[in-house]
C-alpha positions as CSV (number, residue, x, y, z in Angstrom):
1,X,-13.6,17.7,-4.1
2,X,-11.1,16.5,-1.7
3,X,-13.0,18.5,1.0
4,X,-15.9,16.4,0.4
5,X,-14.3,13.1,-0.1
6,X,-12.6,13.6,3.5
7,X,-15.8,14.4,5.1
8,X,-17.9,11.7,4.1
9,X,-15.8,9.0,3.1
10,X,-12.5,9.6,5.2
11,X,-10.4,9.8,2.4
12,X,-6.8,12.3,1.3
13,X,-6.6,11.0,-2.3
14,X,-7.9,9.3,-5.1
15,X,-7.5,5.8,-6.4
16,X,-6.2,5.6,-10.3
17,X,-8.4,6.6,-13.1
18,X,-11.3,8.1,-10.1
19,X,-10.8,11.5,-10.1
20,X,-10.6,11.5,-13.8
21,X,-13.5,10.3,-14.1
22,X,-15.8,11.9,-11.4
23,X,-14.2,15.1,-13.5
24,X,-16.2,13.8,-16.9
25,X,-19.0,13.4,-14.6
26,X,-19.6,16.7,-13.5
27,X,-18.9,18.0,-17.3
28,X,-21.6,16.2,-18.3
29,X,-20.0,13.8,-20.2
30,X,-21.5,10.1,-20.3
31,X,-18.6,7.8,-19.0
32,X,-18.0,3.4,-19.2
33,X,-15.5,2.4,-16.4
34,X,-13.9,-1.0,-16.1
35,X,-12.4,-1.6,-12.9
36,X,-11.7,-4.2,-10.9
37,X,-13.5,-5.4,-7.9
38,X,-11.9,-2.9,-5.4
39,X,-11.0,-0.6,-7.6
40,X,-13.2,2.0,-6.4
41,X,-16.1,2.1,-8.7
42,X,-19.0,3.1,-6.8
43,X,-16.8,5.9,-5.4
44,X,-17.2,7.7,-9.2
45,X,-21.0,8.0,-9.0
46,X,-21.3,8.7,-5.3
47,X,-18.9,11.2,-4.7
48,X,-20.7,13.6,-7.9
49,X,-23.9,12.8,-6.2
50,X,-22.8,14.8,-3.5
51,X,-21.4,17.8,-5.6
52,X,-24.2,17.9,-8.2
53,X,-28.1,19.8,-7.8
54,X,-30.9,17.0,-7.5
55,X,-30.7,13.4,-7.5
56,X,-28.4,10.5,-8.5
57,X,-30.1,7.0,-9.8
58,X,-28.2,4.3,-9.3
59,X,-29.6,0.7,-10.9
60,X,-28.6,-2.3,-9.6
61,X,-29.4,-5.8,-10.0
62,X,-29.3,-7.4,-6.4
63,X,-31.3,-6.0,-3.2
64,X,-28.4,-7.0,-1.5
65,X,-26.0,-4.9,-3.3
66,X,-28.5,-2.0,-3.1
67,X,-29.0,-2.2,1.1
68,X,-25.0,-2.7,1.6
69,X,-24.5,0.3,-0.4
70,X,-27.1,2.8,1.3
71,X,-26.1,1.8,4.7
72,X,-22.9,2.6,4.0
73,X,-23.9,5.9,2.9
74,X,-26.2,7.0,5.3
75,X,-23.2,5.8,8.1
76,X,-20.9,7.9,6.0
77,X,-23.7,10.9,6.6
78,X,-25.0,10.5,2.8
79,X,-28.7,11.0,2.4
80,X,-29.4,7.8,0.3
81,X,-32.8,5.1,-0.3
82,X,-33.3,2.2,-2.0
83,X,-36.8,1.2,-3.6
84,X,-37.1,-2.8,-4.2
85,X,-40.0,-5.2,-3.6
86,X,-38.5,-6.0,0.1
87,X,-40.3,-2.7,0.9
88,X,-43.8,-2.8,2.0
89,X,-46.4,-0.6,0.0
90,X,-45.9,2.1,3.0
91,X,-42.3,2.5,2.9
92,X,-41.9,2.7,-0.6
93,X,-44.7,5.4,-0.2
94,X,-42.6,7.2,2.6
95,X,-39.1,7.2,0.0
96,X,-40.9,8.2,-2.6
97,X,-41.9,11.1,-0.6
98,X,-38.8,11.6,0.6
99,X,-37.4,12.1,-2.9
100,X,-40.0,14.5,-4.0
101,X,-39.2,16.8,-0.5
102,X,-35.4,16.3,-1.8
103,X,-34.3,14.9,0.9
104,X,-32.3,11.9,-0.5
105,X,-29.4,12.3,-2.8
106,X,-28.7,9.1,-4.1
107,X,-31.4,6.2,-4.5
108,X,-30.9,2.8,-5.6
109,X,-33.7,1.1,-8.3
110,X,-33.4,-2.2,-10.0
111,X,-33.5,-2.2,-14.1
112,X,-37.1,-3.7,-14.8
113,X,-38.7,-1.0,-11.9
114,X,-37.4,2.3,-13.3
115,X,-38.3,1.3,-16.5
116,X,-42.1,0.6,-15.2
117,X,-44.5,3.7,-16.8
118,X,-45.7,4.5,-13.5
119,X,-42.2,4.8,-11.7
120,X,-40.4,6.3,-15.1
121,X,-43.5,8.9,-15.1
122,X,-42.9,9.5,-10.9
123,X,-39.3,9.8,-11.2
124,X,-38.7,11.6,-14.3
125,X,-40.4,14.8,-12.4
126,X,-37.7,14.4,-10.1
127,X,-34.6,17.0,-10.6
128,X,-32.1,14.0,-11.9
129,X,-28.9,15.2,-12.4
130,X,-26.8,11.2,-13.0
131,X,-27.5,8.0,-13.9
132,X,-25.5,5.2,-13.0
133,X,-25.6,1.7,-14.3
134,X,-23.9,-1.0,-12.3
135,X,-22.6,-4.2,-13.4
136,X,-23.1,-3.0,-16.8
137,X,-22.0,-6.5,-18.2
138,X,-25.6,-8.0,-17.4
139,X,-26.7,-5.8,-20.9
140,X,-24.3,-8.0,-23.0
141,X,-25.5,-11.4,-24.2
142,X,-21.6,-11.7,-25.2
143,X,-21.1,-11.5,-21.3
144,X,-20.8,-14.3,-18.4
145,X,-24.1,-13.1,-17.2
146,X,-26.1,-11.7,-19.2
147,X,-30.0,-10.6,-17.4
148,X,-32.5,-10.0,-20.0
149,X,-33.8,-7.2,-17.6
150,X,-30.8,-4.7,-18.1
151,X,-31.9,-4.2,-22.1
152,X,-34.9,-2.5,-21.2
153,X,-32.1,0.0,-20.2
154,X,-32.0,1.0,-23.9
155,X,-34.5,3.9,-23.3
156,X,-32.7,5.8,-20.3
157,X,-31.0,8.5,-22.8
158,X,-34.1,9.2,-24.9
159,X,-35.9,9.7,-21.1
160,X,-33.6,12.0,-19.4
161,X,-32.3,14.3,-22.3
162,X,-29.3,15.2,-21.1
163,X,-28.5,13.5,-18.1
164,X,-25.0,11.8,-17.9
165,X,-24.9,8.0,-18.0
166,X,-21.9,6.1,-15.8
167,X,-21.4,2.7,-17.0
168,X,-19.6,0.2,-14.8
169,X,-18.5,-3.1,-14.5
170,X,-15.7,-5.0,-13.0
171,X,-15.0,-7.5,-16.0
172,X,-15.9,-7.0,-19.4
173,X,-13.8,-8.2,-22.4
174,X,-13.6,-5.5,-25.7
175,X,-16.4,-7.4,-27.0
176,X,-18.7,-6.7,-24.3
177,X,-17.5,-3.5,-24.0
178,X,-18.6,-2.6,-26.9
179,X,-21.9,-4.3,-26.6
180,X,-22.5,-2.2,-23.3
181,X,-22.3,1.0,-25.4
182,X,-24.4,0.2,-27.9
183,X,-27.0,-1.2,-26.1
184,X,-26.9,2.4,-23.7
185,X,-26.7,4.7,-26.6
186,X,-23.7,5.7,-25.2
187,X,-21.2,5.4,-28.2
188,X,-19.8,8.8,-27.3
189,X,-18.8,8.3,-24.0
190,X,-15.6,8.8,-22.2
191,X,-13.9,5.2,-21.7
192,X,-12.0,4.0,-18.8
193,X,-10.0,0.6,-18.0
194,X,-8.2,0.4,-15.0
195,X,-6.1,-2.1,-14.7
196,X,-7.1,-5.9,-13.9
197,X,-4.8,-6.6,-11.8
198,X,-5.1,-7.0,-8.4
199,X,-1.9,-6.8,-6.9
200,X,-3.0,-8.0,-3.3
201,X,-4.9,-11.2,-4.3
202,X,-2.2,-14.2,-4.0
203,X,-3.4,-16.7,-6.3
204,X,-3.0,-21.0,-6.2
205,X,-3.7,-23.5,-7.2
206,X,-3.8,-27.0,-6.0
207,X,-4.1,-30.7,-7.1
208,X,-7.5,-31.7,-6.3
209,X,-6.1,-35.0,-4.0
210,X,-8.4,-35.0,-0.7
211,X,-10.3,-31.9,-1.2
212,X,-11.5,-31.6,2.4
213,X,-8.3,-32.2,3.8
214,X,-6.3,-29.8,2.1
215,X,-9.4,-27.6,2.8
216,X,-9.2,-27.8,6.6
217,X,-5.2,-27.3,6.7
218,X,-6.2,-24.0,5.2
219,X,-8.5,-23.2,7.6
220,X,-6.9,-23.9,10.4
221,X,-4.5,-21.3,10.1
222,X,-7.6,-18.6,9.0
223,X,-10.2,-19.4,11.6
224,X,-11.2,-15.7,12.3
225,X,-10.7,-14.7,8.5
226,X,-13.9,-14.5,6.8
227,X,-13.8,-16.3,3.3
228,X,-15.9,-18.0,0.5
229,X,-16.1,-21.2,-0.4
230,X,-17.4,-22.1,-4.3
231,X,-19.0,-25.4,-5.1
232,X,-20.3,-26.0,-8.2
233,X,-23.5,-28.5,-7.2
234,X,-25.8,-27.5,-4.5
235,X,-25.4,-31.1,-3.2
236,X,-21.8,-30.4,-2.3
237,X,-22.3,-27.3,-0.9
238,X,-24.6,-28.8,1.5
239,X,-22.9,-31.3,2.7
240,X,-19.2,-29.3,2.9
241,X,-21.2,-26.5,4.7
242,X,-22.5,-29.7,7.2
243,X,-19.0,-31.4,7.5
244,X,-16.9,-27.9,8.5
245,X,-19.9,-27.3,10.9
246,X,-19.2,-30.7,12.5
247,X,-15.4,-30.1,12.2
248,X,-16.2,-26.7,14.4
249,X,-16.4,-23.9,12.0
250,X,-19.3,-21.4,11.8
251,X,-19.8,-22.3,8.2
252,X,-23.2,-21.4,6.3
253,X,-24.5,-22.7,3.0
254,X,-26.1,-20.5,0.0
255,X,-27.3,-21.7,-3.4
256,X,-30.6,-21.1,-5.4
257,X,-32.6,-24.5,-4.0
258,X,-32.6,-22.8,-0.6
259,X,-35.3,-21.2,0.2
260,X,-35.0,-17.0,-0.3
261,X,-36.1,-16.2,3.2
262,X,-32.7,-18.8,4.0
263,X,-30.6,-17.6,1.9
264,X,-31.1,-14.2,2.8
265,X,-30.7,-15.0,6.6
266,X,-27.4,-16.7,5.7
267,X,-25.9,-13.6,4.0
268,X,-27.0,-11.4,6.3
269,X,-25.2,-13.5,9.3
270,X,-22.0,-13.9,6.9
271,X,-22.0,-9.8,6.1
272,X,-22.1,-9.4,10.1
273,X,-19.6,-11.5,10.6
274,X,-21.5,-14.0,12.8
275,X,-20.6,-16.7,10.7
276,X,-16.8,-16.8,9.3
277,X,-17.4,-19.0,6.2
278,X,-20.2,-19.3,3.5
279,X,-19.9,-22.3,1.0
280,X,-22.0,-21.7,-1.9
281,X,-22.6,-21.9,-5.8
282,X,-21.7,-19.1,-8.4
283,X,-25.5,-17.6,-7.5
284,X,-23.7,-15.9,-4.5
285,X,-21.6,-13.1,-4.3
286,X,-23.1,-10.2,-7.0
287,X,-23.8,-7.9,-4.7
288,X,-22.2,-8.6,-1.5
289,X,-19.8,-5.4,-0.5
290,X,-18.2,-7.4,2.3
291,X,-14.5,-6.0,1.9
292,X,-12.8,-7.9,4.3
293,X,-13.2,-11.6,2.3
294,X,-9.6,-12.9,3.2
295,X,-10.0,-16.0,0.9
296,X,-11.7,-17.5,-2.0
297,X,-11.8,-21.1,-2.4
298,X,-12.8,-22.8,-5.4
299,X,-13.5,-26.2,-4.5
300,X,-14.3,-27.5,-7.7
301,X,-12.9,-25.7,-11.2
302,X,-14.8,-23.2,-13.0
303,X,-16.3,-23.2,-16.1
304,X,-14.8,-19.9,-17.3
305,X,-12.3,-17.5,-16.2
306,X,-14.2,-14.4,-16.4
307,X,-15.9,-15.9,-13.6
308,X,-13.3,-17.4,-12.2
309,X,-12.2,-13.9,-11.7
310,X,-15.1,-12.0,-10.1
311,X,-14.9,-14.9,-7.9
312,X,-11.9,-14.3,-6.9
313,X,-12.6,-10.5,-7.1
314,X,-14.5,-10.4,-4.3
315,X,-11.9,-11.5,-1.6
316,X,-9.4,-8.4,-0.2
317,X,-11.6,-5.7,-1.9
318,X,-9.9,-3.7,1.5
319,X,-7.1,-4.0,-0.6
320,X,-4.9,-5.9,2.3
321,X,-3.6,-9.2,1.3
322,X,-5.9,-12.0,0.6
323,X,-5.5,-15.9,-0.8
324,X,-7.3,-17.1,-4.2
325,X,-6.8,-20.7,-3.7
326,X,-8.2,-23.2,-6.9
327,X,-8.5,-27.7,-6.0
328,X,-8.1,-28.3,-9.7
329,X,-8.9,-31.8,-11.0
330,X,-9.7,-33.2,-14.8
331,X,-12.4,-35.2,-13.2
332,X,-14.2,-31.7,-12.6
333,X,-12.9,-30.9,-16.1
334,X,-15.1,-34.1,-17.3
335,X,-18.1,-33.2,-15.4
336,X,-18.1,-29.6,-17.3
337,X,-17.6,-31.1,-20.2
338,X,-20.7,-33.9,-20.2
339,X,-22.6,-30.7,-19.1
340,X,-21.6,-28.7,-22.1
341,X,-22.4,-32.0,-24.4
342,X,-26.0,-31.6,-23.5
343,X,-26.4,-28.2,-25.3
344,X,-28.1,-27.5,-28.3
345,X,-27.0,-24.5,-29.7
346,X,-24.0,-25.5,-31.7
347,X,-22.5,-22.3,-31.1
348,X,-23.4,-22.3,-27.6
349,X,-21.7,-25.8,-27.0
350,X,-18.4,-24.1,-28.8
351,X,-18.3,-20.9,-26.4
352,X,-18.3,-22.9,-23.7
353,X,-15.7,-25.2,-24.9
354,X,-13.6,-22.5,-25.7
355,X,-14.0,-20.9,-22.1
356,X,-13.4,-24.0,-20.6
357,X,-10.0,-24.8,-22.5
358,X,-9.2,-21.5,-21.0
359,X,-10.4,-22.0,-17.5
360,X,-7.7,-25.5,-18.0
361,X,-5.2,-23.8,-19.7
362,X,-4.9,-21.0,-16.7
363,X,-4.9,-24.2,-14.0
364,X,-1.9,-25.9,-16.1
365,X,0.1,-23.4,-16.9
366,X,4.0,-23.0,-15.7
367,X,4.5,-19.7,-16.4
368,X,3.1,-16.6,-13.8
369,X,-0.5,-17.1,-13.3
370,X,-1.4,-13.4,-13.1
371,X,0.5,-12.7,-16.2
372,X,-2.2,-15.6,-17.8
373,X,-5.0,-14.6,-16.4
374,X,-4.6,-10.7,-17.1
375,X,-3.9,-11.8,-21.1
376,X,-7.3,-12.6,-21.2
377,X,-9.0,-9.4,-20.3
378,X,-5.9,-8.2,-22.8
379,X,-3.2,-6.6,-20.7
380,X,0.1,-6.8,-19.9
381,X,1.7,-8.2,-17.2
382,X,5.6,-6.8,-17.6
383,X,7.0,-7.6,-14.1
384,X,9.0,-10.9,-14.4
385,X,8.4,-12.1,-11.3
386,X,4.9,-10.8,-9.2
387,X,5.5,-12.2,-6.4
388,X,1.8,-13.4,-5.3
389,X,1.0,-16.3,-7.2
390,X,2.5,-20.2,-6.5
391,X,4.7,-20.3,-9.7
392,X,6.4,-17.1,-8.8
393,X,6.3,-17.4,-5.0
394,X,8.6,-21.0,-5.7
395,X,11.2,-19.2,-7.1
396,X,11.2,-15.5,-4.9
397,X,12.3,-15.4,-1.3
398,X,9.6,-14.0,1.3
399,X,9.3,-11.5,3.8
400,X,7.1,-10.6,6.9
401,X,6.4,-6.9,6.1
402,X,3.4,-6.5,9.0
403,X,3.4,-3.7,10.7
404,X,0.3,-3.4,12.9
405,X,0.0,-4.1,16.9
406,X,-2.9,-7.7,16.7
407,X,-3.4,-7.5,20.4
408,X,-4.7,-3.9,19.6
409,X,-6.5,-4.4,16.0
410,X,-7.9,-7.6,17.9
411,X,-9.8,-5.2,20.5
412,X,-10.5,-2.6,17.8
413,X,-12.7,-5.6,16.2
414,X,-13.8,-6.0,19.2
415,X,-15.4,-2.9,19.5
416,X,-16.2,-2.3,15.9
417,X,-18.3,-5.7,16.2
418,X,-20.1,-4.4,19.3
419,X,-21.2,-1.1,17.5
420,X,-22.3,-3.2,14.4
421,X,-24.8,-5.3,16.7
422,X,-26.2,-2.2,18.2
423,X,-26.8,-0.4,15.4
424,X,-28.2,-3.1,13.5
425,X,-25.4,-3.1,10.4
426,X,-22.2,-5.1,9.2
427,X,-19.3,-4.3,10.7
428,X,-17.2,-3.3,8.0
429,X,-19.7,-0.5,7.6
430,X,-18.0,1.1,10.8
431,X,-15.1,1.0,9.5
432,X,-13.0,-1.5,7.3
433,X,-10.4,-3.9,8.7
434,X,-7.6,-1.9,6.5
435,X,-8.8,1.3,8.7
436,X,-8.8,-0.5,12.0
437,X,-5.1,-2.1,11.1
438,X,-4.0,1.9,10.4
439,X,-5.4,2.5,13.9
440,X,-3.3,-0.5,15.4
441,X,0.1,1.0,13.8
442,X,-0.1,4.3,14.7
443,X,-2.1,4.2,18.0
444,X,-4.3,7.8,17.8
445,X,-4.7,8.9,21.0
446,X,-6.8,12.4,19.9
447,X,-10.3,13.1,17.7
448,X,-7.2,15.6,15.5
449,X,-5.2,11.8,15.2
450,X,-8.0,9.9,14.6
451,X,-9.1,12.0,11.7
452,X,-6.0,11.4,9.9
453,X,-6.7,7.9,9.7
454,X,-7.7,6.6,6.5
455,X,-11.6,6.1,6.4
456,X,-12.5,7.8,9.3
457,X,-14.4,10.8,8.1
458,X,-15.6,13.6,9.8
459,X,-19.6,12.0,10.4
460,X,-17.8,8.5,11.7
461,X,-15.6,10.8,13.5
462,X,-18.5,12.2,15.5
463,X,-20.3,8.9,15.8
464,X,-17.9,6.7,16.5
465,X,-14.8,8.0,17.3
466,X,-15.1,8.0,21.1
467,X,-15.4,4.7,21.3
468,X,-12.4,3.5,19.7
469,X,-10.0,6.1,20.9
470,X,-11.1,4.7,24.5
471,X,-9.5,1.3,23.6
472,X,-6.8,2.6,22.1
473,X,-5.6,5.1,25.1
474,X,-6.8,2.5,27.8
475,X,-4.3,-0.2,25.5
476,X,-1.5,2.3,24.9
477,X,-1.7,3.1,28.3
478,X,-1.8,-0.5,29.8
479,X,1.5,-1.2,27.3
480,X,3.4,2.2,27.8
481,X,3.0,3.2,23.9
482,X,2.9,6.6,22.4
483,X,1.0,8.0,19.5
484,X,2.8,7.7,16.1
485,X,3.3,10.3,13.5
486,X,1.3,9.6,10.4
487,X,2.9,10.7,7.2
488,X,0.0,11.9,4.3
489,X,-0.6,10.7,1.8
490,X,-0.6,7.5,3.0
491,X,1.2,4.4,1.8
492,X,-0.4,1.0,0.7
493,X,-1.7,-0.8,4.4
494,X,0.6,-3.6,5.5
495,X,-0.1,-7.0,4.4
496,X,-1.2,-9.0,7.1
497,X,1.3,-12.4,8.7
498,X,-1.1,-15.1,9.4
499,X,-3.2,-14.5,12.4
500,X,-2.2,-15.1,15.9
501,X,-4.5,-17.0,17.4
502,X,-8.0,-15.4,18.3
503,X,-10.7,-15.9,20.9
504,X,-10.8,-17.8,24.2
505,X,-6.8,-18.6,22.9
506,X,-6.1,-14.9,22.9
507,X,-3.7,-13.5,25.3
508,X,-5.5,-10.4,26.2
509,X,-8.8,-13.0,26.5
510,X,-7.4,-14.6,28.6
511,X,-5.8,-12.3,31.0
512,X,-9.8,-11.1,31.6
513,X,-10.4,-14.6,32.1
514,X,-8.3,-14.8,34.7
515,X,-9.0,-11.5,36.5
516,X,-12.9,-13.5,35.9
517,X,-11.6,-16.1,38.4
518,X,-10.4,-13.9,41.0
519,X,-13.7,-12.8,41.5
520,X,-13.4,-9.3,40.9
521,X,-15.9,-7.0,39.4
522,X,-16.3,-5.3,36.1
523,X,-15.2,-2.0,37.8
524,X,-12.3,-3.9,39.1
525,X,-11.3,-5.3,35.9
526,X,-11.7,-2.6,33.8
527,X,-9.0,-0.5,36.0
528,X,-6.4,-3.3,36.4
529,X,-7.3,-4.2,32.3
530,X,-7.4,-0.1,31.4
531,X,-9.7,-1.4,28.6
532,X,-13.4,0.6,28.8
533,X,-15.8,-2.0,30.1
534,X,-17.7,-2.7,26.7
535,X,-14.1,-4.3,25.5
536,X,-14.5,-6.4,28.8
537,X,-17.8,-7.3,28.1
538,X,-17.1,-8.5,24.5
539,X,-14.2,-10.8,26.5
540,X,-17.0,-12.5,28.5
541,X,-19.2,-12.6,26.0
542,X,-16.2,-15.4,23.9
543,X,-15.4,-16.6,27.0
544,X,-19.3,-17.8,27.0
545,X,-19.6,-18.7,23.4
546,X,-16.1,-21.0,23.8
547,X,-17.9,-22.6,27.2
548,X,-15.8,-21.7,29.7
549,X,-17.4,-21.6,33.1
550,X,-18.6,-17.6,33.0
551,X,-21.5,-17.0,35.6
552,X,-23.3,-14.1,34.3
553,X,-24.5,-13.4,37.9
554,X,-21.8,-11.3,39.1
555,X,-23.0,-8.7,36.6
556,X,-26.9,-9.0,35.6
557,X,-29.3,-9.8,38.7
558,X,-31.8,-12.5,38.6
559,X,-34.2,-10.8,37.5
560,X,-33.2,-8.9,34.7
561,X,-31.7,-12.1,33.0
562,X,-35.3,-13.3,33.5
563,X,-36.8,-10.4,31.6
564,X,-33.8,-10.1,28.9
565,X,-34.6,-14.3,28.3
566,X,-37.9,-13.7,27.5
567,X,-37.4,-10.5,25.2
568,X,-34.9,-12.4,23.4
569,X,-36.9,-15.5,23.1
570,X,-39.4,-13.6,21.7
571,X,-37.2,-11.3,19.1
572,X,-34.8,-13.5,18.2
573,X,-31.4,-12.5,19.4
574,X,-29.9,-10.9,16.1
575,X,-30.6,-7.2,16.6
576,X,-29.5,-5.7,19.9
577,X,-31.2,-2.5,19.3
578,X,-34.4,-4.6,18.9
579,X,-34.1,-5.9,21.9
580,X,-33.0,-2.7,24.1
581,X,-36.1,-1.1,22.8
582,X,-38.6,-4.2,24.3
583,X,-37.2,-4.0,27.8
584,X,-36.3,0.1,27.8
585,X,-34.0,2.1,29.7
586,X,-33.2,0.4,32.5
587,X,-31.1,-2.8,30.8
588,X,-27.9,-1.6,29.5
589,X,-26.2,-3.2,25.9
590,X,-23.8,-4.9,28.3
591,X,-26.4,-6.8,30.2
592,X,-28.1,-7.8,26.9
593,X,-25.2,-8.9,25.6
594,X,-24.1,-11.1,28.4
595,X,-27.6,-12.6,28.9
596,X,-27.9,-13.3,25.1
597,X,-24.2,-14.5,24.7
598,X,-25.6,-17.5,27.7
599,X,-29.1,-17.7,25.8
600,X,-26.9,-18.2,22.6
601,X,-24.9,-20.8,24.4
602,X,-27.9,-23.1,26.0
603,X,-29.5,-23.6,22.9
604,X,-26.4,-25.0,21.5
605,X,-26.9,-27.6,23.8
606,X,-23.6,-26.9,25.8
607,X,-24.3,-26.1,29.4
608,X,-22.9,-22.4,30.7
609,X,-22.8,-21.6,34.1
């Protein structure tokens, strides 16, 4: 089991409860698993899928979640696929053919598709060994996110007798848990309940005085970090995202009033690190598997604690320190009460009032916020001081325990982004931030040392190892640094301190700019900096995007610039691979990236030489 875990996922140990849950699934027991976001729910069915013969079906409510999960599995070398409405008829037929041939180990489907008679008949003819039902709280009318289509899953056990079912959720009260078990007919299941405590999340409530000014003050200190800002209304989403753009932030909006194409495009840009900020209503979030969200800010008061917990849970899925900030005002409370009064059903109205009271009580408390939050989910937190909420931090001195090399981390982030753009994948699918920070702590300079880094499995070592080792060895040579011994099993990754200035303000990018201004060629800059050509190109891209006077004529002939520009304008600048395929082998990715930076800069209306 541990060999497979390390080979495909790059880990040497399990998170709490994972091994017990996986062993029960392998023994064909039904399981209900309550694990917080970032607690490793997905591995509880992904690893058994590799250890069992046959096919694992994963029921998932959202297309975005399916695509992200499948991208991640395929990147790890796991044969996975999904079938949903985003695929053409031909693509669905191709996937079905792969299922029949046994070429797929994990397939993701929506609940309504699984229970369609034709599809159900098809899938029952396959050797199904496990059914995983993600976001299982959606089956319960008592939950905060009930979805009627999940009710059709009642027939799963009848149609697949003897096949174990694992139901997974990140948020469910006792009442919802019991309803899940009853609705899925898994009354004899093994129940697991991980702690709801997300120790890496720092909770803070701020009185809402001048929310926009308060927001800008925070964002100024977190310019390169990814974050989600939640608003209650679509109008506020539009206003806030527009204001942030005017103030120089790469912010995008997301709400149900936008076209599905616009929502998908903005979500994809956020996931791929082409924008740092998404401003959204609660329509955004479920199914977003982005692990490096460093902050979640509630610009308005949430309606209930369950929603608040789930939304804040989208921060810090990689286990690194992340902030959860809520701007609280009694005016927001009054707005929510107004809408509650419009409800016709007295029971529904009373329940909404009760949930709002709990939410306001959480904001008003003078005791530890973590204690109050966990108590809502029937969990006792016994520590006298959590050290990670505004109340506790007022009475506790803190220190900076950061150990990783920030300059190397930025180089590794740039390498990851380049690879991700080349392959048309989100950066976190290549490696999580936690993995890059471990590299920037131990400086691995050989494949064997890199393999000891958490998150570097056998498949990714072969695919990406050389690119990352090139950046690390060049950096170490330039700075006289030797690799450190990695102690296993690994400790929790260090919490990041306030980020250094990045982009053009970064010292490493400025050094490249100085060499450029001296008239050096790409080869000479690589030699002088002891960095890879890809890293130097990334620095030049940043300089172009920032409006610095960088002429790409030194690096790309005029004729090639014209051809690349035409291809970009024809197919769009987002995915380099499609541009490269259109142009052919005579054009390098580095040339395409430089021209793309110039084109994008010009399209923004700023002059680039």
